[in-house]
VEXZAPA-987433 format. One record per residue (C-alpha): x, y, z. Coordinates in steps of 0.25 Angstrom, whole numbers, padded with zeros to 4 digits, always signed. Each point is the difference from the previous one (the first is absolute). Layout:
! residues N
XYZ ...
END
This chain:
! residues 524
-0289+0374-0198 +0008+0009+0008 +0015+0000-0004 +0011+0005+0008 +0015+0002-0004 +0013-0004+0007 +0011+0009-0003 +0013-0008-0005 +0013+0002+0006 +0008+0008-0010 +0013-0008+0004 -0006-0013-0003 +0003-0007-0013 -0014+0002-0005 +0000+0015+0004 +0013+0002-0007 -0004-0007-0012 -0013+0008-0001 +0008+0013+0001 +0009-0005-0011 +0013-0003+0008 +0004-0012-0009 +0005+0001-0014 -0001-0015-0003 -0013+0001-0007 -0004+0006-0013 -0012+0008+0005 +0000+0008+0013 -0014+0001+0007 +0003+0015+0003 +0002+0004-0015 -0012+0005-0008 -0006-0007-0012 +0007-0013+0002 -0013-0008-0004 -0001+0008-0013 +0014-0003-0003 -0001-0015+0003 -0013+0000-0008 +0009+0003-0012 +0007-0014+0000 -0003-0008-0012 -0007-0013+0002 +0006-0014-0001 -0001-0007-0013 -0006-0013+0007 -0011+0008+0007 -0011-0007-0007 +0006-0014+0002 +0001+0004+0015 -0015+0004+0001 -0003-0014-0007 +0008-0007+0011 -0007+0007+0011 -0013-0002-0006 +0003-0015-0001 +0004+0000+0015 -0012+0007+0004 -0009-0009-0008 -0005-0008+0012 -0006+0013+0006 -0013+0007-0003 +0006+0013-0006 -0007+0013+0002 -0002+0010-0011 +0010+0009+0005 +0011-0011+0001 -0003-0004-0015 +0001+0015-0003 +0014+0000+0007 +0005-0012-0007 -0004+0006-0013 +0007+0013+0004 +0012-0008+0004 +0000-0007-0014 +0000+0014-0006 +0013+0004+0007 -0006+0007+0013 +0009+0002+0011 -0002-0007+0014 +0001+0003+0014 +0006-0013+0006 +0004-0006+0013 +0001-0014+0005 +0001-0009+0012 +0001-0014+0005 -0013-0008+0001 -0003+0000+0015 -0010-0009+0007 -0014+0005-0004 +0007+0013-0004 +0009+0003+0012 +0004+0010+0005 -0008+0013-0001 +0011+0008-0007 -0002-0009-0012 -0014+0006-0001 +0006+0013+0002 +0009-0002-0012 -0011-0004-0008 -0009+0012+0004 +0012+0009-0003 +0001-0006-0014 -0014+0003-0003 -0001+0014+0006 +0013+0004-0007 -0004-0006-0013 -0014+0007+0000 +0006+0014+0004 +0010-0001-0011 -0010-0004-0010 -0007+0012+0003 +0012+0009+0001 +0006-0005-0013 -0013-0002-0008 +0004-0014-0004 -0003-0014+0006 +0010-0004+0010 -0002-0015+0003 +0001-0005+0015 +0008-0013+0000 +0004-0009+0012 +0011-0010-0002 -0001-0012+0009 +0014-0004+0004 -0003-0015-0002 +0014-0003-0004 +0005+0001+0014 +0002-0013+0008 +0002+0005+0014 -0013-0007+0005 +0003+0004+0015 -0002+0014-0004 -0014-0002-0004 -0006-0012+0006 -0005+0007+0012 -0009+0011+0005 -0003+0008+0012 -0014+0002+0005 -0005+0009+0011 -0006-0007+0012 -0011+0010+0004 -0002-0007+0014 +0015+0000+0004 +0003+0013-0008 +0013-0006-0006 +0005-0006-0013 +0000-0015-0002 +0008-0007-0011 -0007-0010-0009 +0008-0009-0009 -0005-0007-0012 -0004-0014+0003 +0011-0008-0007 +0014-0005+0004 +0005+0000-0015 +0009+0011-0005 +0000+0007-0014 +0014-0001-0005 -0003+0004-0014 -0008+0013-0003 -0013+0001+0008 -0008+0001-0012 +0003-0015-0002 -0004-0003+0014 -0015-0005+0003 -0006-0004+0013 -0008-0013+0001 -0015+0001+0002 +0002-0004+0015 +0011+0010+0002 -0009+0011-0006 -0012-0004+0008 +0008-0001+0013 +0007+0014-0003 -0014+0007-0003 -0006-0006+0012 +0011+0005+0009 +0000+0013-0006 -0015+0002+0001 +0000-0005+0015 +0009+0011+0003 -0009+0011-0005 -0009+0008+0009 -0014-0005-0005 -0008+0011-0007 -0010+0001-0011 +0011-0001-0010 +0008-0012+0005 -0009-0010-0007 +0002+0008-0013 +0015-0001+0001 -0001-0015+0003 -0008-0002-0012 +0010+0007-0009 +0012-0007+0006 -0006-0014-0002 -0002+0003-0015 +0015+0003-0002 +0009-0008-0008 +0011-0009+0007 +0012+0006-0008 +0007+0011+0009 +0001+0011-0010 -0014-0003-0006 -0007+0002+0013 +0007+0013+0002 -0003+0004-0014 -0015-0003+0002 -0001+0008+0013 +0006+0012-0006 -0008-0001-0012 -0013-0001+0008 +0004+0013+0008 +0005+0009-0011 -0006-0005-0013 -0010+0012-0001 +0013+0009+0000 +0005-0006-0013 +0012-0006+0007 +0009-0009-0009 +0007-0012+0006 +0012-0008-0005 +0008-0011+0007 +0015+0002-0002 +0001-0016-0001 -0010-0001-0011 +0006-0009-0011 -0006+0009-0011 +0007+0012+0006 +0013-0007+0001 -0001-0004-0014 -0002+0015-0004 +0012+0003+0009 +0009-0010-0007 +0009+0010-0008 +0001+0009+0013 +0004-0012+0008 +0011-0003-0011 +0005+0014+0001 +0000+0000+0015 +0008-0013+0000 +0010+0005-0011 +0002+0013+0008 +0000-0006+0014 +0015+0005+0002 -0004+0015-0003 -0013-0001+0008 +0008-0005+0012 +0010+0011-0001 -0010+0010-0002 -0008-0005+0012 +0012+0001+0009 +0004+0013-0005 -0015+0005+0002 +0001-0004+0015 +0013+0008+0002 -0006+0012-0007 -0013-0001+0009 +0008-0004+0012 -0011-0010+0003 +0001-0015+0001 -0014-0005+0002 +0001-0010-0011 +0008-0012+0004 +0003-0011-0010 +0010-0011-0002 -0001-0001-0015 +0007+0007-0011 -0009-0005-0011 -0013+0006+0007 -0009-0011-0006 -0007-0012+0006 -0001-0014-0007 -0010-0010+0004 +0007-0014+0001 -0005-0012+0007 -0012+0006+0005 +0008+0012+0007 +0002+0014-0004 +0015+0002+0000 +0009+0012-0002 +0010-0001-0011 +0014+0004+0003 +0012+0001-0009 +0013-0005+0004 +0012-0006-0008 -0007+0000-0013 -0013-0007+0005 -0014+0004+0005 -0002-0007+0013 -0013-0003+0007 +0002+0000+0016 -0011-0010+0004 +0003-0011-0010 +0015+0000-0003 -0004+0001-0015 +0008+0009-0009 -0002+0005-0015 +0008+0006-0011 -0004+0014-0005 -0005-0007-0013 -0008-0010+0008 -0007+0012+0008 -0003+0007-0013 -0006-0012-0006 -0009-0002+0013 -0005+0014-0001 -0004-0002-0014 -0007-0013+0002 -0005+0001+0014 -0001+0015+0004 -0011-0003+0011 +0011-0007+0008 +0008+0013+0002 -0004+0012+0009 +0006+0013+0005 +0006+0003+0013 -0002+0013+0007 +0011+0007-0008 -0006-0003-0014 -0015-0001+0003 -0002+0016+0000 +0007+0001-0014 -0008-0012-0005 -0013+0007+0005 +0004+0013-0007 +0004-0007-0013 -0013-0008-0001 -0010+0012+0004 -0001+0014-0005 +0001+0006+0014 -0004+0014+0004 +0002-0003+0015 +0005-0011+0008 -0006-0001+0014 +0007-0007+0011 +0002+0000+0015 +0011+0008+0007 +0010-0012-0001 -0003-0001-0015 +0002+0014-0002 +0014+0000+0006 +0005-0012-0007 -0005+0005-0013 +0010+0011+0002 +0011-0010+0001 -0004-0005-0013 +0001+0013-0008 +0013-0004-0006 -0006-0014-0004 -0011+0008-0008 +0011+0009-0006 +0008-0013-0004 -0012-0004-0008 -0002+0013-0006 -0014+0001+0006 -0005+0012+0008 -0006-0003+0013 -0015+0003+0002 -0005+0010+0010 +0002-0008+0014 -0011+0004+0009 -0002-0005+0015 -0013-0006+0002 -0010+0006+0009 +0001-0003+0015 -0013-0001+0007 -0004-0003+0014 -0015-0003+0004 -0006+0004+0014 -0013-0003+0005 -0010+0007+0009 +0004-0008+0012 +0015+0002-0001 -0001+0014-0004 -0008+0003+0013 +0011-0008+0008 +0011+0009-0006 -0008+0012+0003 -0003-0004+0014 +0014-0002+0004 +0005+0012-0008 +0010-0008-0008 +0007+0006-0012 -0007-0008-0012 +0011+0002-0010 +0011-0005+0009 -0008-0012+0004 -0003-0004-0014 +0015+0001-0004 +0007-0003+0013 -0009-0008+0009 -0003+0003+0015 +0013-0004+0007 +0003+0014+0004 -0014+0003+0004 -0001-0012+0008 +0013+0002+0007 -0004+0014+0003 -0014-0004+0006 +0007-0010+0009 +0010+0010+0005 -0011+0009+0004 -0006-0010+0009 +0013-0006+0005 +0005+0003+0015 +0013+0006-0005 +0005+0002+0015 -0002-0015+0002 +0007-0004-0013 +0012+0009+0004 +0001-0006+0013 +0000-0014-0007 +0011+0005-0009 +0008+0005+0012 -0002-0013+0008 +0005-0008-0012 +0012+0009-0002 +0003+0000+0015 +0000-0015+0001 +0010-0001-0011 +0009+0010+0006 -0001-0007+0014 +0003-0014-0005 +0011+0005-0009 +0007+0005+0013 -0003-0013+0007 +0007-0007-0012 +0013+0008+0003 +0000-0006+0014 -0003-0014-0004 +0012-0009+0004 -0003-0012-0009 -0007-0003-0014 -0011-0008+0007 -0003+0012+0009 -0001+0009-0013 -0009-0010-0007 -0009+0001+0013 +0000+0015-0001 -0004+0000-0015 -0011-0011+0003 -0006+0009+0011 +0001+0013-0009 -0007-0007-0011 -0011-0005+0010 -0002+0014+0005 +0000+0006-0014 -0010-0010-0005 -0010+0004+0012 +0002+0014-0005 -0003-0004-0014 -0012-0008+0004 -0006+0012+0007 +0003+0009-0012 -0008-0010-0009 -0011-0002+0010 -0002+0015+0001 +0000+0002-0015 -0010-0011-0001 -0009+0007+0010 +0002+0013-0008 -0005-0007-0013 -0011-0007+0007 -0006+0013+0006 +0001+0007-0014 -0005-0012-0007 -0012+0007-0007 +0009+0011-0006 +0011-0010-0004 -0010-0009-0007 -0005+0012-0007 +0014+0004-0004 +0002-0014-0005 -0013+0000-0008 +0004+0013-0007 +0014-0005-0003 -0005-0013-0006 -0010+0008-0009 +0009+0011-0004 +0015-0005+0001 -0001-0015+0001 +0013-0008+0002 +0008+0012+0001 -0003+0005-0014 -0010+0007-0008 -0014-0005-0001 +0000-0003-0015 +0012-0009+0002 -0007-0010+0009 -0016+0001-0001 -0007-0008-0010 -0009+0006-0010 -0011-0010+0002 -0001+0003+0014 -0002+0015-0003 -0011-0004-0010 -0006-0010+0011 +0000+0010+0011 -0005+0013-0007 -0005-0001-0014 +0001-0008-0013 +0001+0013-0007 +0011+0006+0008 +0011+0000-0010 -0010+0005-0011 -0003+0012+0010 +0015+0003+0001 +0002+0000-0015 -0012+0009-0001 +0004+0009+0011 +0015+0002-0002 +0010+0008-0008 +0014-0004-0002 +0009+0004+0011 +0015-0002+0004 -0004+0002+0014 -0004-0011+0010 -0015+0001+0002 -0009-0004+0011 -0014-0004-0004 -0012+0001+0010 -0010-0012-0003 
END
């Protein structure tokens, strides 16, 4: 695999973070020996219990020898490289895969560097309830060279955690049929179909099964944040978070001020959810009571504490307390997150300080873009700046190309005609002797301007028509490298990549790549 590098903008958030411009993190990536220092952190006393919980959660999977080794290491206090993501439809989108690859590669490299087993862990954010964020995927239409949106075949919504949501057999079958029908048929399409029809109906269970199938040979450990056994292990921490919600809230707002960043928006001052009446609802403290916004129910302080003690599985973290909970559960060497996660972890630095817990090393996940031979040849043919196309799209190049073929003299005359008409009719307006005459003049001007506009649009249509081949190529390049106005990994579906290229594509990436903070383009 050939791998090219895209240089980061030094003034972007990631560029500044990598350079060490922000002090709201306990470890700066530009400092020496940060992994050695972090590796000295003592293990949590509950680490063997945590390993047992994860082992039970993964019991329905066929574990590899390396996964068993990693579970044993975890039970003995081994540190982890961890990251997480919501469970998207059949592991959507592509950056979820890149986050997992980042976790595996970084854990492997640090195991070698530190001479100690570092366990790769993926945290499935099954406690989330925003089904609209995960109930769809975008698939690349090879014939039309554009992305098409596929939505899961159900009209039901998940108002509780998505881990509690399951498709019916008919809904699952219909979704799979729609998904596979959108794929460009290759020798791998049937293989993918056979794997999909064997998936469980539960939303996070299907995600878990696919991730395990792809990455089990690398010893990846999986846990669902909504797992009841994990919640029971978190019980004392949930109580602490509830008892100290005022301090946590104050620290959170102070951290946003210090970071001068407000990427986290939340309407709660408790920063915990409670499942009530089949809905995951934010707790909010007001006038001595803890209120649930969706049901109108309120609880006293002691009632909430009793619920946590008796039914911890009904509680879950919001964006403010989730990173802290993750750190208080796992012996973390490195947390790996996307650019937005890295930013909001900085806003939570004071929350960690309030909990008297050091923040782990926060590492941006690797950013990858794939380019195949056809797209590479088109980019070369039109002498396009590849790095700019990957990060910014083709708007500038398309405009420049059309400008080069535009009759500029004709366009200038059209503009002069339009300006002249408006000037002449404005003069006529000053001579009008009544409102009715003025309206006639206005109407006549609109008619003439409409004709000029019609000609302008017709000319542009003809311009696009005679350059149709080039513009179609530009559209194809953009749909591949910068779809929907963003990075490829934010839209493309991993199974489309496997279907179109190779079932071992992500294995090849893992074996070919070293960890890098720079965006890289991989030739496939």
